[in-house]
C-alpha positions as CSV (number, residue, x, y, z in Angstrom):
1,X,0.2,0.2,-0.1
2,X,1.3,3.5,-0.6
3,X,2.0,5.8,1.6
4,X,-0.9,8.2,0.8
5,X,-3.0,5.0,1.2
6,X,-2.0,4.4,4.7
7,X,-2.8,8.1,5.7
8,X,-6.0,7.8,4.2
9,X,-6.5,4.8,6.3
10,X,-5.3,6.5,9.5
11,X,-7.6,9.5,9.1
12,X,-10.9,7.3,8.8
13,X,-9.8,5.1,11.8
14,X,-9.5,8.5,13.6
15,X,-12.8,9.9,12.1
16,X,-14.6,6.6,13.3
17,X,-13.4,7.1,16.7
18,X,-14.7,10.4,17.1
19,X,-11.4,12.1,17.2
20,X,-10.0,14.5,14.4
21,X,-6.3,15.2,14.4
22,X,-5.0,18.7,13.1
23,X,-2.0,18.9,11.7
24,X,0.9,19.0,14.4
25,X,4.4,19.7,14.9
26,X,6.3,16.4,15.3
27,X,6.6,15.1,18.3
28,X,9.5,12.9,19.2
29,X,9.2,9.9,21.7
30,X,10.3,9.7,24.7
31,X,10.6,6.4,25.8
32,X,10.8,2.8,24.0
33,X,7.4,2.0,23.7
34,X,7.0,5.7,22.1
35,X,9.8,4.8,20.0
36,X,8.3,1.8,18.6
37,X,4.9,3.5,18.2
38,X,6.8,6.5,16.4
39,X,8.6,4.2,14.0
40,X,5.1,2.9,13.2
41,X,3.5,6.5,12.2
42,X,0.7,6.1,15.1
43,X,2.7,8.3,17.7
44,X,0.3,11.0,16.9
45,X,-3.0,8.6,17.7
46,X,-1.3,7.3,20.9
47,X,-1.0,10.9,21.9
48,X,-4.3,12.0,21.1
49,X,-5.9,9.0,22.7
50,X,-3.8,9.5,25.8
51,X,-4.6,13.1,26.4
52,X,-8.5,12.6,26.0
53,X,-8.2,9.6,28.7
54,X,-6.2,11.9,31.0
55,X,-8.7,14.9,30.6
56,X,-11.5,12.3,31.7
57,X,-9.6,11.4,34.6
58,X,-9.3,14.9,35.8
59,X,-13.0,15.2,35.4
60,X,-15.2,15.2,38.8
61,X,-18.4,14.9,36.8
62,X,-17.0,11.9,34.9
63,X,-15.8,10.5,38.4
64,X,-19.1,11.1,39.8
65,X,-20.7,9.3,36.9
66,X,-18.3,6.6,37.1
67,X,-20.1,5.5,40.3
68,X,-23.2,6.2,39.4
69,X,-23.2,3.8,36.4
70,X,-21.4,1.2,38.1
71,X,-24.1,1.4,41.0
72,X,-26.8,1.5,38.5
73,X,-25.4,-1.6,36.4
74,X,-24.4,-3.6,39.8
75,X,-26.3,-2.6,42.4
76,X,-24.8,-1.1,46.1
77,X,-23.9,-4.2,48.2
78,X,-26.5,-4.6,51.0
79,X,-24.3,-5.9,53.5
80,X,-23.2,-2.9,55.8
81,X,-20.4,-5.1,57.2
82,X,-19.1,-5.1,53.4
83,X,-19.1,-1.7,53.1
84,X,-17.6,-0.6,56.6
85,X,-14.3,-2.8,55.9
86,X,-13.9,-1.7,52.8
87,X,-13.9,2.0,53.9
88,X,-11.9,1.5,57.1
89,X,-9.3,-0.3,54.9
90,X,-9.3,2.6,51.9
91,X,-9.2,5.1,54.2
92,X,-6.3,3.8,56.2
93,X,-4.8,3.3,52.7
94,X,-5.4,7.1,51.3
95,X,-4.8,8.6,55.1
96,X,-1.6,6.8,55.7
97,X,0.0,5.2,52.5
98,X,3.0,6.8,51.0
99,X,2.1,7.8,47.4
100,X,2.2,11.0,45.3
101,X,-1.1,12.0,43.4
102,X,-0.1,13.6,40.3
103,X,-1.5,17.1,39.2
104,X,-3.9,15.9,36.6
105,X,-5.3,12.9,39.1
106,X,-8.5,13.2,41.2
107,X,-8.7,12.1,44.8
108,X,-9.6,8.4,45.1
109,X,-13.2,7.6,45.7
110,X,-15.2,4.2,45.6
111,X,-18.1,2.0,46.3
112,X,-18.7,-1.8,47.0
113,X,-21.1,-2.9,44.5
114,X,-23.4,-6.2,44.5
115,X,-21.5,-8.1,41.1
116,X,-21.3,-11.8,41.9
117,X,-17.7,-11.6,40.3
118,X,-14.7,-11.8,41.8
119,X,-13.1,-8.6,41.1
120,X,-12.1,-5.3,41.5
121,X,-11.0,-2.0,39.2
122,X,-9.9,1.2,39.2
123,X,-11.8,3.5,36.5
124,X,-9.2,6.4,34.5
125,X,-11.2,9.1,36.9
126,X,-9.8,7.3,40.0
127,X,-12.8,5.6,41.2
128,X,-12.4,2.2,42.7
129,X,-15.3,-0.5,42.3
130,X,-15.1,-3.0,44.3
131,X,-17.4,-6.2,43.6
132,X,-19.2,-7.6,46.6
133,X,-18.4,-11.4,45.6
134,X,-14.5,-10.1,46.3
135,X,-14.9,-9.0,49.1
136,X,-16.7,-12.0,51.0
137,X,-14.2,-14.0,48.9
138,X,-11.4,-13.0,50.8
139,X,-13.3,-13.3,53.9
140,X,-13.4,-9.5,54.7
141,X,-9.5,-9.8,55.6
142,X,-8.3,-6.3,55.9
143,X,-4.7,-7.2,55.0
144,X,-5.8,-9.0,51.8
145,X,-8.5,-6.5,50.8
146,X,-5.5,-3.8,51.2
147,X,-3.2,-5.6,49.0
148,X,-6.1,-5.7,46.3
149,X,-7.1,-2.1,46.8
150,X,-3.3,-0.8,47.0
151,X,-2.8,-2.9,43.7
152,X,-6.0,-0.7,42.1
153,X,-5.2,2.6,43.6
154,X,-1.2,1.9,42.0
155,X,-3.3,1.7,38.7
156,X,-5.0,4.8,39.1
157,X,-1.6,6.7,40.7
158,X,0.1,5.5,37.4
159,X,-2.5,6.3,35.5
160,X,-2.7,3.2,33.9
161,X,-5.9,3.1,32.3
162,X,-5.5,6.0,30.6
163,X,-2.2,4.8,29.2
164,X,-2.9,1.1,28.3
165,X,-5.8,2.1,26.4
166,X,-3.9,4.8,24.3
167,X,-1.1,2.1,23.6
168,X,-3.8,-0.2,22.6
169,X,-5.3,2.1,20.0
170,X,-2.2,2.7,18.6
171,X,-1.1,-0.9,18.5
172,X,-4.2,-2.1,17.2
173,X,-3.8,1.0,14.4
174,X,-0.3,-0.1,13.6
175,X,-0.3,-3.4,13.0
176,X,-4.0,-3.2,11.1
177,X,-1.4,-0.4,8.7
178,X,1.3,-2.8,8.3
179,X,-1.4,-5.6,7.6
180,X,-2.8,-3.7,4.8
181,X,0.5,-2.8,3.1
182,X,1.7,-6.5,3.3
183,X,-1.2,-8.4,3.0
184,X,0.2,-11.1,5.2
185,X,-2.8,-12.0,7.3
186,X,-6.7,-12.4,7.1
187,X,-8.3,-9.8,9.2
188,X,-9.9,-12.4,11.6
189,X,-6.4,-13.8,12.4
190,X,-5.1,-10.3,13.1
191,X,-7.8,-9.3,15.2
192,X,-6.7,-12.5,17.4
193,X,-3.0,-11.1,16.9
194,X,-4.0,-7.5,18.2
195,X,-5.8,-8.9,21.2
196,X,-3.4,-11.3,22.2
197,X,-0.2,-8.6,21.8
198,X,-2.3,-5.9,23.7
199,X,-3.2,-8.3,26.6
200,X,0.7,-9.6,27.0
201,X,2.6,-6.5,26.0
202,X,0.6,-3.6,27.2
203,X,-1.8,-4.6,30.2
204,X,0.4,-7.9,31.8
205,X,3.3,-5.4,32.5
206,X,1.0,-3.0,34.2
207,X,-0.4,-5.7,36.4
208,X,3.0,-6.8,37.7
209,X,3.6,-2.9,38.2
210,X,0.8,-2.6,40.4
211,X,1.2,-5.7,42.2
212,X,4.6,-4.3,43.3
213,X,3.3,-0.6,43.8
214,X,0.4,-2.1,45.7
215,X,3.0,-3.8,48.2
216,X,4.7,-0.8,48.9
217,X,1.3,1.1,49.4
218,X,0.1,-1.2,51.6
219,X,3.2,-1.9,53.6
220,X,3.5,1.7,54.1
221,X,0.1,2.4,55.6
222,X,0.8,-0.3,58.3
223,X,-0.8,-3.6,56.9
224,X,0.7,-7.1,57.1
225,X,3.3,-7.1,54.1
226,X,2.2,-10.7,53.7
227,X,-0.9,-9.6,52.9
228,X,-0.4,-9.4,49.1
229,X,1.1,-13.1,49.0
230,X,-1.8,-14.1,51.2
231,X,-4.3,-12.4,48.8
232,X,-3.1,-14.7,45.9
233,X,-3.2,-18.1,47.9
234,X,-6.8,-17.0,49.0
235,X,-7.5,-15.9,45.2
236,X,-6.0,-19.3,44.1
237,X,-8.4,-21.3,46.4
238,X,-11.3,-19.4,45.7
239,X,-11.1,-19.6,42.0
240,X,-10.5,-23.2,42.4
241,X,-13.1,-24.8,45.0
242,X,-15.6,-21.8,45.7
243,X,-16.3,-19.8,42.4
244,X,-19.9,-20.4,41.0
245,X,-18.4,-18.8,38.0
246,X,-17.1,-21.2,35.2
247,X,-15.3,-18.3,33.3
248,X,-13.6,-18.0,36.9
249,X,-12.8,-21.5,37.5
250,X,-8.8,-22.5,37.8
251,X,-8.1,-26.2,37.9
252,X,-6.5,-27.3,41.0
253,X,-3.8,-29.3,38.8
254,X,-1.0,-26.7,37.9
255,X,-0.4,-28.9,34.8
256,X,-3.9,-28.6,33.9
257,X,-4.2,-25.0,34.2
258,X,-4.0,-23.9,30.8
259,X,-5.2,-20.5,31.0
260,X,-7.3,-18.3,28.5
261,X,-4.8,-17.1,25.7
262,X,-5.9,-13.7,25.8
263,X,-5.4,-13.2,29.7
264,X,-4.0,-10.0,30.6
265,X,-3.2,-10.9,34.3
266,X,-0.1,-12.9,35.4
267,X,-0.4,-16.5,37.0
268,X,-1.8,-16.3,40.4
269,X,0.8,-18.6,41.9
270,X,3.4,-16.3,39.9
271,X,2.0,-13.4,41.6
272,X,2.0,-15.2,45.2
273,X,5.7,-16.3,44.4
274,X,6.8,-12.5,43.7
275,X,4.8,-10.8,46.4
276,X,6.1,-13.3,49.1
277,X,9.6,-12.6,47.6
278,X,9.0,-8.9,48.2
279,X,7.7,-9.3,52.0
280,X,11.3,-11.2,52.2
281,X,13.2,-8.5,50.7
282,X,11.4,-5.9,53.0
283,X,12.3,-7.9,55.9
284,X,16.5,-7.6,55.2
285,X,16.7,-10.8,53.4
286,X,15.6,-12.6,56.7
287,X,12.6,-14.0,56.4
288,X,11.0,-16.8,53.7
289,X,8.0,-19.1,53.4
290,X,9.0,-22.7,52.5
291,X,6.4,-25.0,50.7
292,X,3.6,-22.1,51.8
293,X,3.6,-23.4,55.5
294,X,7.1,-23.3,57.1
295,X,8.5,-20.1,58.4
296,X,12.4,-19.4,58.3
297,X,14.8,-16.9,59.3
298,X,18.0,-17.0,57.5
299,X,17.3,-20.3,56.0
300,X,16.8,-21.9,59.6
301,X,13.1,-23.3,60.4
302,X,11.3,-21.4,63.2
303,X,8.2,-23.1,62.9
304,X,5.3,-24.6,60.7
305,X,1.6,-23.2,60.4
306,X,-1.3,-25.4,60.1
307,X,-4.8,-25.0,59.1
308,X,-6.8,-23.1,61.3
309,X,-9.8,-21.8,59.3
310,X,-13.4,-23.4,59.6
311,X,-14.1,-24.6,56.0
312,X,-11.0,-24.1,54.2
313,X,-7.2,-24.5,54.2
314,X,-5.9,-21.5,54.9
315,X,-2.6,-22.7,55.8
316,X,-0.9,-20.7,53.1
317,X,-2.4,-17.5,54.4
318,X,-1.4,-18.4,58.2
319,X,2.2,-18.9,57.1
320,X,2.1,-15.2,55.1
321,X,0.8,-13.3,58.0
322,X,3.3,-15.1,60.3
323,X,6.3,-14.3,58.3
324,X,4.7,-10.8,57.5
325,X,5.0,-9.7,60.9
326,X,8.2,-11.0,61.6
327,X,9.2,-9.0,58.2
328,X,7.8,-5.9,59.3
329,X,9.5,-6.4,62.8
330,X,12.7,-6.5,61.0
331,X,12.0,-3.6,58.7
332,X,11.0,-1.1,61.3
333,X,13.6,-1.9,64.1
334,X,17.2,-1.5,63.5
335,X,17.7,-3.6,66.9
336,X,16.1,-6.6,68.7
337,X,15.0,-3.9,71.2
338,X,11.8,-2.7,69.5
339,X,10.4,-6.5,69.4
340,X,9.6,-6.1,73.0
341,X,9.8,-9.8,73.8
342,X,8.0,-10.6,77.3
343,X,5.7,-12.8,79.0
344,X,2.3,-13.2,77.9
345,X,-0.4,-13.8,80.6
346,X,0.2,-17.6,80.4
347,X,3.9,-17.4,80.9
348,X,5.0,-17.7,77.3
349,X,7.6,-15.5,75.3
350,X,5.8,-13.4,73.1
351,X,6.7,-10.3,71.0
352,X,5.6,-7.1,69.2
353,X,2.4,-5.2,69.8
354,X,-1.0,-6.9,70.7
355,X,-2.5,-5.4,66.9
356,X,-4.1,-7.3,63.9
357,X,-1.1,-7.7,62.1
358,X,0.7,-9.8,64.6
359,X,-1.8,-11.7,65.5
360,X,-1.0,-14.9,63.8
361,X,2.5,-14.6,64.6
362,X,1.9,-14.5,68.5
363,X,-0.8,-17.4,67.9
364,X,1.5,-19.6,66.7
365,X,4.6,-18.7,68.9
366,X,2.0,-19.9,71.9
367,X,0.7,-22.8,70.1
368,X,4.4,-24.0,69.2
369,X,6.4,-22.8,72.4
370,X,8.7,-20.9,69.9
371,X,9.1,-17.4,71.7
372,X,12.5,-18.3,72.8
373,X,13.5,-19.6,69.6
374,X,12.2,-16.8,67.6
375,X,14.2,-14.5,70.3
376,X,17.5,-16.4,69.8
377,X,17.4,-16.2,66.0
378,X,16.5,-12.7,65.8
379,X,19.6,-11.8,67.6
380,X,21.4,-13.8,65.3
381,X,19.9,-12.5,62.4
382,X,20.6,-8.6,63.6
383,X,24.3,-9.8,64.3
384,X,24.7,-11.2,60.8
385,X,24.0,-7.8,59.0
386,X,26.9,-6.3,59.8
387,X,28.6,-8.8,57.5
388,X,26.0,-9.3,55.1
389,X,24.8,-5.8,54.6
390,X,21.5,-6.8,54.3
391,X,20.1,-3.6,56.4
392,X,22.1,-1.5,54.0
393,X,20.6,-2.9,51.0
394,X,17.4,-2.6,52.0
395,X,17.8,1.0,53.1
396,X,19.3,2.0,49.7
397,X,16.5,0.5,48.2
398,X,13.8,2.7,50.2
399,X,15.9,5.9,50.0
400,X,15.6,5.5,46.2
401,X,11.9,5.0,46.3
402,X,12.1,8.0,48.8
403,X,13.8,10.1,46.5
404,X,11.5,9.1,43.5
405,X,8.4,10.3,45.6
406,X,10.1,13.3,46.3
407,X,10.8,14.3,43.0
408,X,7.1,13.6,42.1
409,X,6.0,15.8,45.0
410,X,8.1,18.8,43.6
411,X,6.8,18.2,39.9
412,X,3.5,18.5,42.2
413,X,4.4,21.8,43.9
414,X,5.9,23.4,40.9
415,X,2.7,22.9,38.9
416,X,1.8,25.8,36.5
417,X,-1.0,28.4,37.3
418,X,-3.2,26.9,34.6
419,X,-2.9,23.2,36.6
420,X,-3.5,24.6,39.5
421,X,-6.7,26.5,38.4
422,X,-7.9,23.1,37.4
423,X,-7.5,21.8,40.7
424,X,-9.2,24.6,42.2
425,X,-12.3,24.3,39.7
426,X,-12.4,20.4,40.9
427,X,-12.8,21.8,44.2
428,X,-15.4,23.9,43.3
429,X,-17.4,21.0,41.4
430,X,-17.2,18.9,44.4
431,X,-18.6,21.7,46.5
432,X,-21.5,21.7,44.0
433,X,-22.2,17.7,44.5
434,X,-21.8,18.3,48.3
435,X,-18.6,16.5,48.7
436,X,-17.0,19.1,51.2
437,X,-14.2,16.4,52.0
438,X,-12.8,15.9,48.6
439,X,-13.2,19.6,47.9
440,X,-11.1,20.4,51.0
441,X,-8.4,17.7,49.9
442,X,-8.5,19.7,46.5
443,X,-7.8,23.0,48.3
444,X,-5.0,21.7,50.4
445,X,-3.1,20.6,47.3
446,X,-3.7,24.3,45.7
447,X,-2.7,26.1,48.8
448,X,0.5,23.7,48.8
449,X,1.3,24.8,45.0
450,X,4.1,27.4,44.9
451,X,2.0,29.0,41.8
452,X,-1.2,30.0,43.3
453,X,-2.9,32.0,40.2
454,X,-5.8,33.1,42.5
455,X,-5.4,33.6,46.3
456,X,-8.7,35.3,47.2
457,X,-10.9,32.6,44.7
458,X,-8.9,29.8,46.3
459,X,-9.8,31.1,50.3
460,X,-13.4,31.3,48.7
461,X,-14.0,27.8,47.5
462,X,-11.9,26.4,50.4
463,X,-14.2,28.6,52.8
464,X,-17.6,27.0,50.7
465,X,-16.2,23.5,51.1
466,X,-15.7,24.0,54.7
467,X,-19.5,24.8,54.8
468,X,-20.6,22.0,52.8
469,X,-18.7,19.8,55.3
470,X,-20.6,21.6,58.2
471,X,-18.0,24.3,59.8
472,X,-19.9,27.4,59.2
473,X,-17.5,29.4,61.5
474,X,-14.4,28.4,59.7
475,X,-16.0,28.9,56.6
476,X,-17.3,32.4,57.2
477,X,-14.0,33.6,58.6
478,X,-12.2,32.2,55.5
479,X,-14.8,33.8,53.3
480,X,-14.2,37.2,55.0
481,X,-10.5,36.7,54.6
482,X,-11.1,36.0,50.8
483,X,-13.0,39.2,50.4
484,X,-10.3,41.3,52.3
485,X,-7.8,39.7,50.0
486,X,-9.8,40.8,46.7
487,X,-13.1,42.6,47.2
488,X,-12.8,42.7,43.5
489,X,-13.4,39.1,42.7
490,X,-16.9,38.5,42.2
491,X,-16.4,34.9,43.5
492,X,-15.4,35.5,47.1
493,X,-19.3,37.4,47.2
494,X,-20.8,34.7,45.4
495,X,-19.4,31.9,47.6
496,X,-19.9,33.5,50.7
497,X,-23.6,34.3,49.6
498,X,-23.9,30.7,49.2
499,X,-22.6,29.8,52.5
500,X,-25.0,32.4,54.3
501,X,-27.7,30.9,52.0
502,X,-26.6,27.6,53.3
503,X,-27.0,28.9,57.1
504,X,-30.5,30.0,56.4
505,X,-29.1,33.6,56.7
506,X,-31.3,34.7,53.4
507,X,-30.6,38.5,54.1
508,X,-27.1,38.4,54.0
509,X,-27.0,35.9,51.1
510,X,-28.8,38.3,49.1
511,X,-26.5,41.5,50.4
512,X,-23.4,39.7,49.0
513,X,-25.4,38.4,46.0
514,X,-25.8,42.5,45.5
515,X,-22.2,43.0,45.9
516,X,-21.5,40.7,43.2
517,X,-23.6,42.1,40.7
518,X,-21.8,45.4,41.7
519,X,-18.7,44.0,40.3
520,X,-19.9,42.4,37.4
521,X,-23.3,43.1,36.0
522,X,-22.8,40.5,33.4
523,X,-22.0,37.2,35.4
524,X,-25.5,35.1,35.6
525,X,-24.5,33.1,38.4
526,X,-25.6,36.3,41.1
527,X,-29.0,36.4,39.2
528,X,-29.4,32.5,39.5
529,X,-28.6,32.6,43.1
530,X,-30.7,35.7,43.9
531,X,-34.0,34.3,41.9
532,X,-33.6,31.0,43.8
533,X,-33.6,32.5,47.2
534,X,-36.3,34.9,46.3
535,X,-38.5,32.0,45.0
536,X,-37.7,30.2,48.3
537,X,-38.7,33.3,50.3
538,X,-41.9,33.6,48.0
539,X,-41.0,36.8,46.4
540,X,-42.4,35.9,43.0
541,X,-41.6,39.4,41.4
542,X,-37.8,39.6,42.5
543,X,-37.4,36.1,41.6
544,X,-38.8,36.6,38.0
545,X,-36.8,39.5,37.9
546,X,-33.6,37.8,38.6
547,X,-34.4,34.8,36.1
548,X,-35.4,37.3,33.5
549,X,-32.3,38.9,33.6
550,X,-29.9,35.8,33.4
551,X,-31.9,34.8,30.4
552,X,-31.3,38.1,28.8
553,X,-27.7,37.8,29.5
554,X,-27.4,34.1,28.9
555,X,-30.7,32.7,26.5
556,X,-29.0,29.5,26.7
557,X,-29.2,29.2,30.6
558,X,-33.2,28.8,30.2
559,X,-33.2,25.3,31.3
560,X,-32.1,26.7,35.0
561,X,-35.1,28.8,35.2
562,X,-38.1,27.0,37.0
563,X,-40.8,26.0,34.9
564,X,-43.3,28.5,36.8
565,X,-41.2,31.3,35.6
566,X,-40.1,30.0,32.4
567,X,-43.3,30.2,30.6
568,X,-43.8,33.8,30.9
569,X,-39.9,34.8,30.6
570,X,-39.1,32.6,27.6
571,X,-42.6,30.8,26.1
572,X,-40.6,29.5,22.9
573,X,-38.2,27.5,25.3
574,X,-41.2,26.6,27.6
575,X,-43.2,25.3,24.5
576,X,-40.1,23.2,23.7
577,X,-39.9,21.8,27.0
578,X,-43.3,20.7,27.3
579,X,-43.1,19.2,23.8
580,X,-39.8,17.0,25.1
581,X,-41.3,15.9,28.4
582,X,-44.6,14.7,26.6
583,X,-42.5,12.8,24.0
584,X,-40.7,11.3,26.7
585,X,-43.6,10.4,28.7
586,X,-45.0,8.6,25.9
587,X,-41.5,6.6,25.2
588,X,-41.8,5.7,28.9
589,X,-45.3,4.4,28.2
590,X,-44.3,2.6,25.2
591,X,-41.4,0.9,26.6
592,X,-43.3,0.2,29.6
593,X,-46.4,-1.8,27.8
594,X,-43.8,-3.4,25.6
595,X,-41.9,-5.0,28.3
596,X,-45.3,-5.8,30.3
597,X,-46.5,-7.9,27.2
598,X,-43.2,-9.8,26.9
599,X,-43.5,-10.5,30.6
600,X,-47.1,-11.8,30.2
């Protein structure tokens, strides 16, 4: 095929996808994957797709709709305990985990749906969807859930959804172009090859990255380092013996586990082994699990765990939790002093704090009478570090990660004014949705940045966020500061008016709206809010006056005018609206009758 035809095909593909690329200055690839895409002539398509998905991911309305559509399709988990456990785990990950949210990413939100599939997913908008079947499949275990949810958070932090989609688009387009030029394969086979290539070369690597990133995130938040490997062990058991979904089933015989050719996830057992190795590395290389049941320190056996579950063999999970508690102690303490070896109420030697992440270790130490042996092995392990250099190696790896995080944080702090403005706008949208906590989080990011473009407006939106969260005293104090900072910024008055309105002080709200009009007579929001307040007060004439002025200034705002006023202010639009409603009602009635007839 000629270059001309290839270019024509490329444009047709872009038009079909709903995007048209204007001529752009050639862009140079900055990594190996991008270099390959550029060589195939599809780098522009990759950049265009990526830009669109990243913009979607930074859109609060899209994030809200992600949650709405998920719960509309799958329903909300009716079990309050499921939701409470997930909320607890996610709140701990979000508030205590060590991570950096990119400037064009939104804070995480989540929900537990009622799907029967064993799955969780992170949308490009940083909405994490957790299926109820997964929560129950993990037996509501906080550390296993933390591993899964930190994995999903890593997808969001690294913007994997957007990047993978863009790469998939470019890869499919590139392979199609090559095939059209060489005519080397029929299109059905090509489609299969494209899907396989995307699964293995695009999605699979990011799944491995998410496992690794999730491990560091969950451990930094205080969860048991064995949680990741335990989650994979539990997942393997569930998919083999408990799932009711044929597509999820995993044969118990490893030799018969012929995986789906297009799978974009690593083998469960391989993931378990990798996460177990990460736990070992986290412990300065001291702790290992042999045969999924034997706990070893520097190659020497400490103890062997057993099945303690009521209805299934949880030996492997027990092993990883015992090893994980020891790994965390080696990681957190430079000497044995931090282990707090002591006698328990039964006279047995135990160690570490009496908290959930150490519970399995303490139970098996008592069961096996292994406290003294552990103390001896720990002393020996610390003594060996001087010659092995294991702790220095672990600390060096952590210092490298810390440096990478610091560089990311510096990028966030140095975000340009346009980016900071978008953060503030996102906060304002969260306020509109009544999500004051998310709005305040966004404003913390704004105030931390070094290039705030509008301090007064930022203060005003932050004040409104406090009011939405119920802190009216703090809200009014900051709103007054915003007005003092710049009394010529209309949004300082609009936000303070909204705060007064939320408090029920309509007199002060209307006074601020008048000040807003004095600052900018053409801003329609002042008239909209005033019209709404006058309508609430029953002052029809004043309400009509404000709605009419809003319509005069911006005719396409007519849908925000209450119907009772619209008929007189904009009769043409009113008639169109009535027609739309009648047609919608007729359509609904027709569909209802059709469905009723089909069921009968």
